C-alpha positions in Angstrom: -22.7 3.6 -7.9 -24.4 0.5 -9.2 -22.8 -2.9 -9.7 -19.8 -2.9 -12.1 -20.5 -4.8 -15.3 -17.6 -6.2 -17.2 -17.4 -8.0 -20.5 -15.9 -11.6 -20.6 -12.7 -10.1 -22.2 -12.4 -7.6 -19.4 -12.9 -10.4 -16.7 -10.3 -12.7 -18.2 -7.2 -11.0 -16.7 -9.0 -10.8 -13.3 -9.7 -14.5 -13.4 -6.1 -15.3 -14.1 -4.9 -13.0 -11.3 -7.4 -14.5 -8.8 -6.2 -18.0 -9.6 -3.3 -17.8 -7.1 -5.3 -16.0 -4.4 -6.5 -17.6 -1.2 -10.0 -16.9 0.1 -9.9 -14.0 2.5 -13.6 -14.1 3.7 -15.6 -17.3 4.6 -19.3 -17.4 4.6 -20.6 -20.0 7.0 -23.9 -21.6 8.0 -25.5 -18.3 9.0 -25.2 -17.0 5.4 -24.6 -13.5 4.2 -24.8 -11.4 7.5 -23.9 -7.8 8.0 -20.6 -8.8 9.5 -19.6 -10.8 6.4 -20.6 -7.9 4.1 -18.5 -5.5 6.3 -15.5 -7.9 6.1 -15.9 -8.3 2.2 -16.1 -4.5 1.9 -12.9 -4.0 4.0 -11.1 -6.7 1.9 -12.2 -5.0 -1.3 -10.9 -1.7 -0.1 -7.5 -3.2 0.8 -6.9 -5.7 -2.0 -9.3 -4.9 -4.9 -9.5 -8.5 -6.1 -10.6 -11.1 -3.5 -11.9 -14.7 -3.2 -14.8 -15.6 -0.9 -15.4 -19.2 0.1 -19.1 -20.3 0.8 -19.6 -23.4 3.0 -23.0 -24.2 1.4 -23.9 -27.0 -0.9 -26.7 -25.1 -2.7 -25.3 -23.7 -6.1 -28.2 -21.3 -6.6 -27.7 -19.8 -3.1 -24.0 -19.3 -3.8 -24.9 -17.6 -7.1 -27.3 -15.4 -5.3 -24.7 -14.5 -2.7 -22.3 -13.4 -5.5 -24.9 -11.2 -7.1 -26.0 -9.7 -3.8 -22.4 -8.9 -2.7 -21.7 -7.4 -6.2 -24.9 -5.3 -6.0 -24.6 -4.0 -2.5 -20.8 -3.4 -2.4 -20.6 -1.8 -5.9 -18.2 -4.5 -7.1 -17.9 -6.7 -10.2 -18.7 -10.4 -10.1 -15.7 -12.0 -11.8 -16.2 -15.7 -11.3 -18.2 -18.3 -9.5 -16.4 -21.7 -9.6 -17.4 -24.4 -7.1 -17.6 -22.9 -3.6 -15.4 -19.9 -4.5 -16.7 -16.5 -5.4 -14.3 -13.9 -7.0 -15.1 -10.2 -6.7 -13.3 -7.1 -7.9 -13.6 -3.4 -7.2 -11.1 -0.6 -8.0 -9.0 0.3 -5.0 -9.8 3.9 -3.9 -7.1 6.4 -3.8 -5.7 7.1 -0.3 -6.0 10.7 0.9 -2.6 11.9 1.9 -2.1 14.9 4.2 1.0 17.0 3.5 2.8 18.1 6.6 4.4 21.6 5.9 7.0 21.3 8.6 8.3 17.9 7.5 11.0 17.9 4.8 11.7 15.1 2.4 14.6 12.8 3.0 17.3 13.2 0.3 17.8 16.6 -1.3 20.1 17.9 -3.9 22.3 20.8 -2.9 24.6 23.0 -5.1 28.0 23.8 -3.5 30.3 26.6 -4.7 34.0 25.9 -4.2 36.1 28.9 -4.5 39.7 28.4 -5.7 42.6 29.7 -3.7 43.6 31.8 -6.7 41.5 34.9 -6.8 40.8 35.3 -10.5 39.2 31.9 -11.3 35.6 31.0 -11.4 34.2 29.0 -8.5 33.6 25.3 -9.1 29.9 24.3 -8.9 29.3 20.8 -7.4 25.9 19.2 -7.0 25.7 16.9 -3.9 22.9 14.7 -2.6 22.4 15.1 1.1 20.5 12.3 2.9 18.3 12.6 5.9 21.0 11.6 8.4 23.7 13.9 6.9 24.5 17.6 7.2 26.4 20.1 5.1 29.3 21.9 6.7 30.4 25.5 6.0 33.3 24.1 4.0 31.1 22.2 1.7 31.7 18.8 3.1 28.9 16.3 3.8 29.1 14.8 7.2 27.0 12.0 8.7 25.2 12.6 12.0 26.9 11.1 15.0 25.2 8.1 16.6 24.7 8.4 20.3 27.0 6.0 22.1 25.3 3.4 24.3 26.5 3.2 27.8 26.2 0.1 29.9 23.9 0.3 32.7 26.3 -1.7 34.8 29.1 0.8 34.4 27.0 3.8 35.3 25.9 2.1 38.6 29.5 1.2 39.6 30.6 4.7 40.3 
């Protein structure tokens, strides 16, 4: 995927969002090394919109760094102001694995309450049961008992 090209109108909200950001990657005297590119790539994956500070006085070199980073990392060059470079790339969707054995925390359960009189309809109640709760046979929701902590001093005294 080549470098992302944005119009000035599309870059405007990114510039305003980047105003409050701090630089997450610093480019020192060695210039744009492979380690710096790797860190910029990791920051773009994590944050999407980042600032990079360049400790160089050459304006043309800083502009070349911005273009090179945008081209090689498939990002959009948002802004170059002073010694700060702003880059943006959409954050990739995280792959989630679904564990079949694991159940979700809260669940809604329907409870039938039969009346003591034989001819009436049972009452249907819907109850939310949390992860630390259980449902009894009588239709009551009970919390799980916490294990009581025993003092190590008391157990050694016997």
